[in-house]
TORDO-85126 format. One record per residue (C-alpha): residue in three letters; x, y, z. Coordinates in steps of 0.05 Angstrom, whole numbers, plus 5000, padded with zeros to 4 digits. Each point is the difference from the previous one (the first is absolute). Layout:
BEGIN
ALAXYZ/...
//
This chain:
BEGIN
VAL824770209320/ARG497949384956/VAL496450454949/ILE505449924941/PRO499749275006/LEU493049975003/GLU498550454934/LEU505249574972/GLN495949355013/LYS494250364979/LEU502050204930/PHE502949334987/ALA493149705020/ARG496550474957/LEU504749824940/LEU499249235010/LEU492549925014/VAL496550664961/ASP499150034927/HIS502250694989/GLN504650214945/SER504150405055/ALA500650155070/CYS499450595042/THR507050145035/THR498150625035/ASP498649685067/LEU506949744998/THR503450654987/HIS495250305054/SER503349465051/PHE506950324983/GLY496950705019/TRP500450294930/ASN495950514982/SER496150054931/THR505850394976/GLN506449515026/GLY495749344972/THR499950344928/ASN508050145001/GLN504449584953/HIS505249455040/ASP504949614971/VAL497349335018/GLN506449825043/GLU498950645037/LEU492349785007/ASN502549315023/ARG504750305057/ILE494750475023/LEU494649415010/PHE505549545033/SER501250525051/ALA493450225007/LEU498149225007/GLU505649945058/HIS498050575032/SER493049814999/LEU502049295031/VAL504250225057/GLY497349575056/THR497049544973/SER502049204979/GLY500950384924/SER505150405024/THR505849704961/LEU495649734940/ILE504050504950/GLN506449765019/ARG498349295009/LEU497650034924/TYR504450484964/HIS506250175036/GLY506849784982/THR507450205006/ILE505750144947/VAL506849905030/ASN505650474979/SER506549805001/ILE507550294980/VAL505949615006/CYS506450275002/LYS505349694947/GLU505950115048/CYS497949735062/GLY494049694984/ASN495350395054/VAL493349964982/SER495250515026/GLN492749864994/ARG493450405004/LYS492949855002/GLU494550284965/ASP492549795009/PHE495450144941/LEU492249854995/ASP500050084916/LEU507349834967/THR501350624949/VAL502049614942/CYS504750464941/VAL497150064926/CYS505250454970/GLY504349594951/VAL497749295023/SER494749664961/SER497949485047/LEU498749875079/GLU505249485008/GLU504350434958/ALA499250655057/LEU499649505057/TRP506349634975/ASN503850764993/MET497150135071/PHE502349335038/VAL505149644966/GLU504450534966/GLU505350305044/GLU501250734996/LEU507850175004/PHE502950545035/GLU507050224975/GLY504050514961/ASN497350725018/ASN493649685039/LEU503449595050/TYR497349785071/ARG502450215078/CYS500849315030/ALA498850115070/GLN504549345020/CYS506250274950/SER497650745019/ARG502250234933/LEU497050014921/VAL499949384976/THR497449524945/ALA492549745019/ALA493949644967/LYS492950155022/SER494849514979/ALA492649895036/LYS496449325009/LEU492449885031/LYS501049775064/GLN492849965022/LEU494549814947/PRO492250295016/LEU494049474990/PHE497850524939/MET505050344957/THR498050664976/MET505050214942/SER499150784985/LEU504050194927/LEU503550624999/ARG497050244932/PHE499450745021/SER507850315001/PHE503550724994/ASP503250234937/PHE505350455034/THR501750334932/LYS493150294980/CYS497950035079/GLU494049674989/ARG496349335021/TYR498949464947/LYS496949314996/GLU503849394985/THR495649624940/GLY504249454980/ARG497949204994/TYR500749805070/SER499349215006/PHE498149595066/PRO498749295008/LEU493449625028/THR504649705061/ILE506650235017/ASP504749655051/LEU503850495037/ARG505349505031/PRO506050234958/PHE498750735027/CYS499749815081/GLU505549985054/GLN497549345028/THR498649384941/ASP499549425043/ALA491850015003/GLU494249584969/ASP499350224926/SER493450275018/ASP503050525041/PHE502850364943/THR494549864953/TYR494550594985/GLU494250014959/LEU497950584955/PHE493150175028/SER498650714974/VAL503550484960/ILE498250845008/ILE500350344930/HIS501650844998/LYS496750274932/GLY501750764995/GLY506150435010/CYS504750205057/TYR495650495020/GLY493049674995/GLY496849394979/HIS495649365025/TYR501149405030/HIS496549264986/VAL502049395030/TYR500549254973/ILE498249555057/LYS499849255001/ASP492749675011/ILE502549405045/ASP493549905024/GLU496950054932/LEU494450465029/GLY500050594947/LEU494750084950/TRP503250144937/ASP498150144930/PRO503049714940/PRO499350294926/GLU493249824983/GLU502149824932/ASP504749445033/CYS495249765046/LYS493550034977/PRO499849304950/LYS503049595060/THR495550345054/GLN493749924954/LYS502249264995/LYS501049855075/ILE492850405013/LYS496949474953/GLU503349435038/GLU498450195068/VAL492950174982/LYS499249264970/GLU502749745070/LEU495050405033/PRO494049804955/GLU494450185062/GLN503050685008/LYS497350514946/LEU504650474987/GLN497950784975/GLU506250304988/ASP497150685008/ASP497849875070/PRO505650075052/LEU495949605050/SER498049424951/ILE507649954985/ILE502350025076/THR495549495015/ALA502549564956/ILE506850145023/ILE498249825072/ALA495349414981/GLN506749614959/GLU503750115067/SER500549395039/SER499150455063/LYS495250394976/SER503750685013/VAL505050434967/LEU504050455037/LEU499450754962/ASP506950114989/GLN500449434954/LEU492650064971/GLY502050514950/GLN504949554973/LYS495349474994/LEU494850464969/MET504650214948/ASN501849224978/LYS492749954989/THR498450634974/GLY505850164956/SER500150715034/SER501250365062/TRP494250155053/SER502550774990/LYS499749974929/ARG493249654991/PHE495150105061/ARG503850535047/LYS496550614963/HIS492749795008/TYR501849545066/GLY505350325033/PRO505449695039/ILE500449225007/GLY500750045073/LYS492950375006/VAL496149584954/CYS502749325037/LEU496750365068/ILE492849704966/PHE502949234996/PRO499049415046/PRO503150115066/ILE504649464987/LEU504350454952/ILE499650555038/LYS502149715065/LYS505849674966/TYR502850694976/ILE499050305065/LEU504849415025/HIS504850114960/LEU500250705005/ILE500649965083/GLN505249424992/PHE504950614947/LEU498850485049/PHE501549495054/VAL507249874963/CYS501750654974/PHE499050355076/PHE507049955032/
//
């Protein structure tokens, strides 16, 4: 029952704590019940997201996390049609886990949301609306509003369209802008809550490279806890980093630094810490600050992953790492 959430936790733990260039997802896709052929099939990211959410909800039935997806991602749209003759209002609610936003004919996210939730569609001329109150065809206005906002808002851009003239699919490739912070109050039915209830901060962006029949996805994710090990261009960071190395070595004259010896470097880093210990997920960044290059570029070929090398270090370092790993898995386990 808990296989899929467990495999997700293990995957994110490896991404956070293991010094590898990539992480294998085979165990996760196997937990879906997929075989090797299904695991290599191409999926639209929105489709895969819905498959994952459905599988998670199914696997959590009967547990304390059974409503997790609904609590985090569920939102509601209310569609209204107002009769211009008698004023009768007909409403229909629509649930969503991700908000589908139009791309064709618009240049920004705000413009698309304005067209969806502020502009009205008029039923007039040859396109009249049958009012249940008037029992005849009348002029009416159709509109939509966000009734309930989710804790995490996922927006899917409709870049893939169909050309009915050519009878083929195509991809919208025009420029499309979006803000780092957005206020959804103008698009909501109820607007009397706190500002923070309507404000969303951009956390990640998924980008598709390719055409409408295939391609690859990559993603930019905000590193809130600054745990990522980023490698800036060497020509930009080398002079500053070398200067920083010299300053740090001066601060620790008693600790002789041998730049070709990873044990010497890690020992110097630990000695500089007041607690005489360093978390493994922070060690890589501190090592790069001290040497000017990452572990993977400088030592991995000869010494292997940094996690394995740390096994020969004092117990205080390993104890801290294991404690941090246990705490991480405990928080993630729902």
